[in-house]
C-alpha positions in Angstrom: 0.0 0.0 0.0 1.2 3.5 -0.8 0.0 6.7 1.0 0.9 10.3 0.3 0.4 12.4 3.4 0.0 16.1 2.4 0.2 18.8 4.9 0.3 22.5 4.1 2.2 23.5 7.3 5.5 24.9 8.3 7.9 22.1 9.5 9.5 22.0 12.0 6.9 23.9 14.1 6.4 24.6 17.8 2.9 23.3 17.5 1.8 19.8 18.5 0.5 19.0 15.0 4.1 18.7 13.7 4.8 15.9 16.2 1.5 14.2 15.4 2.0 14.2 11.7 5.6 13.1 11.7 5.0 10.3 14.3 1.9 9.1 12.3 4.0 8.9 9.1 6.8 6.9 11.0 4.2 4.5 12.4 2.7 3.9 8.9 6.2 3.1 7.6 6.8 0.7 10.5 3.6 -1.1 9.5 5.0 -1.6 6.0 3.2 1.2 4.3 5.1 3.0 1.6 4.4 6.6 2.8 5.7 9.9 1.6 5.1 13.2 3.6 4.6 16.2 1.3 5.1 19.6 2.9 5.8 23.1 1.6 9.3 24.6 1.5 8.6 28.3 1.6 10.5 30.6 -0.8 12.6 33.2 0.9 12.7 31.1 4.1 14.0 27.7 2.9 14.4 25.4 5.8 17.2 22.8 5.8 16.4 21.3 9.2 16.6 17.5 9.4 13.1 16.7 10.4 13.9 13.1 11.4 16.5 14.3 13.9 14.3 17.2 15.1 11.4 14.9 15.9 13.4 11.9 16.9 12.0 9.5 14.3 13.5 6.9 12.1 14.3 8.0 8.5 12.2 5.2 7.1 9.8 7.3 5.0 10.2 9.9 2.4 9.7 13.6 2.8 9.0 15.7 -0.3 9.3 19.4 0.0 7.3 21.5 -2.5 8.4 25.0 -3.2 5.7 27.4 -2.1 5.0 30.9 -0.9 4.2 32.0 2.7 1.0 34.1 2.4 -0.8 33.4 5.7 0.1 36.9 6.9 -2.5 38.2 4.4 -5.3 36.6 6.5 -8.0 34.2 5.3 -7.3 35.1 1.6 -3.6 34.5 2.1 -4.3 31.1 3.8 -6.5 30.1 0.9 -3.9 31.1 -1.7 -1.0 29.5 0.2 -2.9 26.2 0.4 -3.9 26.4 -3.2 -0.4 27.0 -4.4 0.9 24.1 -2.3 -1.7 21.8 -3.7 -0.8 22.8 -7.3 2.8 22.1 -6.5 2.0 18.7 -5.0 0.2 17.7 -8.2 3.6 17.4 -9.8 5.0 14.9 -7.3 5.0 11.4 -8.5 3.4 10.2 -5.3 0.3 12.2 -5.8 -0.9 10.1 -8.7 0.8 6.8 -7.8 -0.4 6.5 -4.2 -3.4 4.4 -3.2 -4.6 7.1 -0.8 -4.1 10.7 -0.1 -4.0 11.3 3.7 -4.5 14.9 5.1 -5.7 16.8 8.1 -6.6 19.8 6.0 -10.2 19.9 4.8 -9.4 22.3 1.9 -6.7 19.9 0.7 -9.0 17.0 1.1 -11.7 18.7 -1.1 -9.1 19.6 -3.8 -7.8 16.0 -3.9 -11.3 14.7 -4.2 -12.0 17.3 -7.0 -9.2 15.7 -9.1 -10.4 12.2 -8.4 -8.1 10.9 -5.7 -9.1 8.6 -2.9 -8.8 10.5 0.3 -8.5 9.8 4.0 -9.3 12.9 5.9 -8.3 13.2 9.6 -10.2 15.8 11.6 -9.3 17.3 14.9 -11.7 20.2 15.6 -15.3 19.5 14.5 -15.1 22.0 11.6 -18.1 22.0 9.3 -17.4 24.8 6.8 -17.8 24.3 3.0 -14.6 22.4 2.7 -15.2 20.2 5.8 -18.7 19.3 4.5 -17.2 18.2 1.2 -14.3 16.4 2.8 -16.5 14.5 5.3 -19.0 13.5 2.7 -16.6 12.6 -0.1 -13.6 11.0 1.6 -13.2 7.3 1.5 -12.6 7.3 5.3 -12.9 10.1 8.0 -10.5 9.6 10.9 -11.5 11.4 14.1 -9.3 11.7 17.2 -12.2 11.2 19.7 -15.6 9.6 20.0 -17.1 13.0 20.5 -15.9 14.0 17.0 -17.3 10.9 15.5 -20.7 11.6 17.1 -20.6 15.1 15.8 -20.1 14.0 12.2 -22.7 11.3 12.5 -25.1 14.0 13.6 -24.3 15.8 10.3 -25.4 12.8 8.4 -22.0 11.1 7.7 -22.1 7.3 7.5 -20.9 6.0 10.9 -19.3 3.0 9.1 -16.7 5.2 7.3 -15.7 7.1 10.4 -12.6 5.7 12.3 -11.9 6.8 15.8 -8.1 6.8 16.3 -6.9 8.8 19.2 -3.6 10.5 19.5 -0.7 8.6 20.9 2.8 8.7 22.3 6.2 7.0 22.0 6.4 5.6 25.5 10.2 5.1 25.3 10.7 8.8 24.6 8.9 9.8 27.9 9.6 7.0 30.3 13.1 8.3 31.1 15.4 6.3 33.4 16.4 9.4 35.4 15.2 10.6 38.8 13.2 13.8 39.4 16.2 15.4 41.0 18.5 14.5 38.1 16.0 16.0 35.6 15.9 19.3 37.6 19.6 19.4 37.8 19.9 19.1 34.0 17.3 21.8 33.6 18.4 24.1 36.3 15.0 24.0 38.0 14.6 24.3 41.8 15.6 21.1 43.6 14.2 22.2 47.0 10.6 22.9 46.0 7.6 21.0 44.6 7.3 21.5 40.8 3.8 21.8 39.2 4.3 21.9 35.5 2.3 22.6 32.3 3.7 21.8 28.9 2.1 23.1 25.7 0.8 26.1 23.9 -0.7 29.0 25.7 -3.8 29.4 23.5 -6.9 30.4 25.5 -8.7 27.1 25.2 -5.8 25.3 26.8 -6.8 26.9 30.2 -3.4 28.1 31.1 -4.7 31.3 32.7 -6.7 29.1 35.1 -3.4 27.4 36.1 -1.6 30.7 36.5 -4.3 32.0 38.8 -4.2 28.8 40.8 -0.4 29.2 41.2 -1.0 32.4 43.2 -2.2 30.2 46.0 1.0 28.0 46.1 3.1 28.1 49.3 6.7 29.1 49.2 7.7 25.4 48.8 5.8 25.0 45.5 6.7 26.5 42.1 4.8 26.6 38.8 6.6 25.9 35.6 5.3 26.7 32.1 7.0 25.0 29.1 5.8 26.5 25.9 4.6 29.7 24.3 6.1 32.2 21.9 8.4 34.8 23.5 6.1 37.8 23.1 3.3 36.1 24.9 5.7 34.8 27.6 7.1 38.3 28.2 3.6 39.6 29.0 2.8 36.7 31.3 6.1 37.0 33.2 5.2 40.6 34.2 1.8 39.5 35.6 3.1 36.2 37.2 6.6 36.9 38.4 6.8 33.8 40.6 6.1 31.4 37.8 9.0 30.0 35.8 8.4 30.4 32.1 11.0 28.5 30.1 9.4 29.2 26.7 9.2 26.9 23.7 11.3 23.8 23.9 11.8 21.2 21.1 10.0 17.9 21.4 13.1 16.0 22.4 13.4 18.2 25.6 9.9 17.7 26.8 10.4 14.3 28.5 13.1 15.7 30.8 10.9 18.7 31.7 7.9 16.4 32.5 10.1 14.0 34.5 11.1 17.0 36.7 7.6 17.6 37.9 5.7 16.5 41.0 2.4 17.2 39.3 1.5 17.7 35.6 -1.6 19.9 34.9 -4.1 19.7 32.1 -6.4 22.7 32.7 -8.4 22.8 29.5 -11.4 25.1 29.4 -15.0 24.0 29.2 -15.9 27.2 27.4 -14.6 26.0 24.0 -16.4 23.2 22.2 -13.2 21.6 20.8 -11.6 21.5 24.3 -14.8 20.2 25.9 -15.9 17.6 23.4 -13.5 16.9 20.6 -9.8 17.2 21.5 -7.4 14.4 22.1 -4.4 16.4 23.4 -1.0 14.9 22.8 0.0 16.1 26.2 -2.4 13.8 27.8 -0.5 10.8 26.5 3.0 12.2 27.1 1.9 13.1 30.6 0.7 9.5 31.2 3.9 8.1 29.8 6.0 10.3 32.1 4.8 8.4 35.3 3.9 11.7 37.0 0.5 12.3 38.6 -2.0 14.3 36.5 -4.5 16.9 37.6 -7.0 17.5 34.8 -10.1 19.5 33.9 -13.2 17.2 34.2 -14.3 17.3 30.5 -15.9 14.6 28.2 -12.9 14.8 25.9 -10.4 14.1 28.6 -12.6 11.4 30.2 -12.3 9.4 26.9 -8.7 8.8 27.9 -8.3 9.3 31.7 -10.5 8.1 34.5 -10.6 8.7 38.3 -8.1 5.9 38.9 -5.5 7.5 36.6 -5.9 11.3 37.3 -7.3 13.8 39.7 -10.3 15.6 38.0 -11.3 19.2 38.9 -14.0 21.6 37.8 -12.8 23.3 34.6 -12.2 27.1 34.6 -12.1 27.2 38.4 -8.6 28.2 39.7 -9.6 27.4 43.3 -10.7 23.9 42.3 -7.5 23.4 40.4 -5.4 24.6 43.3 -7.2 22.1 45.6 -6.7 19.3 43.2 -3.0 20.0 43.0 -2.7 20.3 46.7 -4.4 17.0 47.2 -1.6 15.3 45.3 1.2 17.3 47.0 0.0 16.8 50.6 -0.6 13.1 50.1 -4.4 13.0 50.2 -4.2 11.4 46.8 -1.7 8.6 46.3 0.4 10.1 43.6 2.3 6.9 42.9 -0.8 4.8 42.3 -2.6 7.3 39.9 0.7 7.8 38.0 1.2 4.1 37.6 -2.4 3.6 36.6 -2.1 6.3 33.9 1.1 4.6 32.6 -0.6 1.2 32.4 -3.5 2.7 30.4 -1.2 4.6 28.0 0.7 1.5 27.0 -1.9 0.8 24.3 -1.8 4.3 22.9 1.2 3.9 20.8 1.6 5.5 17.3 1.8 2.0 15.8 -1.4 0.9 17.4 -3.0 4.2 16.2 -2.2 3.4 12.5 -3.2 -0.2 12.9 -6.7 0.9 13.8 -6.7 3.1 10.6 -5.3 0.4 8.4 -7.7 -2.2 9.7 -10.6 -0.1 8.5 -9.4 0.6 5.0 -10.9 -2.5 3.5 
């Protein structure tokens, strides 16, 4: 079987979708699929980064870079033109016409590929239902959703349940189950070794609930410190001025995340309930990396998170409530919750959530 995975995105990227796409391609290759990843190489900012090294994956699949233009700064029209130019460039790659399937996360690319007669597998993460998403969900050979909530959404829109595959995000367990102690990790990272560390890793977008965590951190005692891994520098500068006691380390490459997570006493997942994607549809990569780190998790009590975690493997708290989050964190730190047991339960659960198992689910449903 041959698959062309097309993604009109900048790689490498600080966003989680870069990890998700690269790891999915590697897993397909490990399952014997002849897969090529097709991404843009933007004129005037040509990137020579070795993506296999950057994302710590085996160089067992091909990466085709299509010369393109970065136009997203022009807004929606720029995004449309940028995607269209990339699509036209991808038409001239041999894999576009010789593959059995085109795989993409982009609904516009899915529609364009359907328009020229290709068999498409569209993977959706957000519950979008614009013009392109309607065409992609209706016309694709298979629709891959990352949660049951997303599958239910598309069924409610009239999409045949039999062609929707639920395949949640995943993790490379060996990347995050490091054989180092918490103290050794902090020494490597120059983090406080005489305090409890409560850590969030990821982007600082509003629906991630980071502000709820930051507000909760104001209630920490002198023996507890909040650490934020992620965010662009401009955003981090503003937050530092408002939360001077929080340690903001900024964006770190994927290969550094396991050490940061291993340094923590608690990992927080404070997603908001005020955003539909966060509440119902998401399958955050950080859930699985947290679970693989063997560190106790305090998470917002949301249907999307409950698809992966349960009360045996995490401490759930009311979303968007900084006091509830503070109390949940303190219940772990002061021993009211057995941190070792919930961390071990989470690790046991995540063993099935590998990238290889993820693509096996997809491949099994391509008949």
